[in-house]
N, C-alpha and C positions, 0 to 999 in steps of 0.2 A: 557526297552525302554522308559518308562515314565520318568526316571531320566535323560536320555540323552536329552530329549525334554525340561525338566525343567532346566537343567544346561547349555545347549548350545543354543538351538534355541530360546527359549523365551527371554533370556537376550539380544540376538542379535537383535531380533525384537524390543524389548523395546528401545534399544540404537538407532536403526535406526529411529524409530518413534519420540523419544525424540529429536534427532538432527534435524529432519525435522521440528518439532514443534518450536524449538528454532529459526530456520531460518525464519519461517513464522512469529513468534512473532516479531523478529527484523525488518523484512520488514514492518510489520503493524505499529510498533512504528515509523519507519522512515516516513512512509506516513502520520501518524497522526501529527508528528512534522511539516512536510511540509505544511499540510493544516492549522495548527494553525498559522504558519508563514504568509501564504497568507492572512488569516483572519485578523491578527493583522496589516498587511500592508494596507489592505483595510480600517481598522478602522483609521489608521494614516492618510491616504489620506483624509478620511471624515473630520477628525478633522482639518487638515490643510486648507481644503476648507472653513470650517465653520469659523475658526479664520481669514482667509484672507478676507472673505466676511464681517465679523463683523468689522475688522480693517478698511477696505475701507469705509464701510458705516459710521462708527463713525468719521473717519478723514475728510471726505468730507462734511458730514452733508447733503448730497444730498438724495433725496428720491429714486433715481434709481442709480444702479451701471453702470459703463461704459460697454456697450455691447461688446466692443473689448476685454476688460479684461476677461469678461465672456467666450467669444469664445476661447480665449487663454487657459483659465483654463480647459474648456471642452476638448480641443484638448490634453492637457497634461494628463487629466484623461483617455481619450480614449487610449492614448499610454501606460499608466501604466496598464490599464485594459487588453490591448492586450498582454502585457508582462506576466501578471499574468495568462491569459487564456492559453498562450503557455506553461507556466510552469506547469499548471494543466494538460494539455494534455500530456506533457512529463512524468509527475509523473504517470498518468493513464497508459500510455504505459509501463512504467517500472514495475508497479504493475502487469499488465497482464503478462509480461515476467517472473517476479519472480514466479508468481502463476503457469505458465506453466512449468517452470523449476522444481519447487518443486513437482508438480504433477508427472512429468516424473521420478523424483528421487524416489518418494514413490512407483510408479508402478514397476520401475526397482528393487528396494530393495525387494519388495514383491515377485516378480518373482524369484529373487535369493534365498530368503528364502525358497520358495516352492521347487526349484530345489535342495537346500541343504538338505531339509527334505526328498525328494524323494531319493536322493543319499544315505542318511544315513538310509533309511528304516523306518523313523519315519514320519508319516503323521499326522499333526495336522488338526483338523477340522476347515475349513474355512466356514464362513457364505456365503450365496448366494451373499450378497452385497460385501464382501471382495473378493470373486472370480471374480465378475464383475469388481470391481475397479482395481484389479491386472491383468485383461485381461486373466484370467484363465478359465472363463466360456464360 
């Protein structure tokens, strides 16, 4: 019975866990890339504003910038910030959805493994934590 467990059930469990981990890693990599993109876009906005202010100050030679231009730039920055904020919220919601889906898959696969082991008459020892996660406790 030990060889059946070692040759069938353990490799199946390893494959299931490996596939789930790869999916989670891919989702995390995607989220990281999106956050890096948002960060670089904010940095670009900051640099554009700095350059714009410097150019206007140097070209006019005035001590103060035109308040109307400042209001216009602030409104554009607010719009861009709102867009980035919406994108962040969407990414967050997608991440929660992916996490819930992956959790569901792991629990389902764990239950299938448990029932396969029970049907085969080979019962592996599950820790209390594994039993709880799989909903078997």
